N, C-alpha and C positions, 0 to 999 in steps of 0.2 A: 653673500654667497660667492662673491667674486674671488676672494682670497682662498676659498676652500680648494679649488683646483690646484693652485700653486702649492698649497700645503700638502696635498696628496702626493704631488710629484716629488716634493722635498722629502717626505716620509718614506717613499718607496725606495729611495737610494740607500737607506739604512737597513742593514740586515744583521740582527743580533747573532753573535756567535759566542762560543765558550771562551775563545782566546782574545776577543776584541775588547779593547779598553782597559782602563785601570780599575782595580777593585775600589769601590766607594767606601767612604767612612761609615762606621756603624750607625750614626745618626741619619745619614742619607739613605742607608740601606733600609732603615725602619720607615722612613718617609716613602721610599719606593714601594715597599710592601703594602703600606697603608693605601697609597694611591691605586695600586693594582687591585687591592681588595675592593675599593670603592668602585672601580671601573668594571669589576666582574659582575656587579649587580645589573649593569646595563645590558649584559648579554641576553637577557630575557626579551628586551624590546629593540635592541640594536644589534641585529645579526651581522651588520657590516664590520663590526670590530671583533667578532668572535675569533677569527683566525689569528689576528695580531695579538689579541690578549692571550690566546693559547701559547703562542711562541714566547711571549714575555714571561709567562708563568713557568715555563720550563727552566728558566735561569734565575729564579728567585732565591735559590739556596745561596748563591754568591753573585749578586748583581754587580755589574761593572758600569762605568760611565756611559758606555754605549747603550746598555739596557735602560739606564735612567733617562737618556735622551729619547729613546724610543717611547718610553712610557709618557714622557712629557709631550711628545708629538701626538700620541693617541689622545691625550687629554685636550690638546689644542684642536684636534680634528673634531672631537665630540663637542667642544665649545662652539666651533664654527658651524656645526650641523645639528644644533639642539632641537630643531623642529622636525627632524627626520625620525623614523622609528615606527613601530607597530603600536596601534592603539588597542589596549586591552580593556574590554567592557565587562 
């Protein structure tokens, strides 16, 4: 859990925008959409990523390198905090 705080600070410095970054290749665009789709299922139990996922989903029609790096950052955050979340019984 030591590296999670550093990861959060690093991720907060990135803000996706329509004009930021270069347009990604079609293969990377597909990978980005698949990763976002997989992360969306976590919104049920991981409310801490809901806002970030919402923002990323707004740019899925034409993802850029900035958006891809934000998605990877969210993925690293989830990997570092895998024991957090709501328990559904």
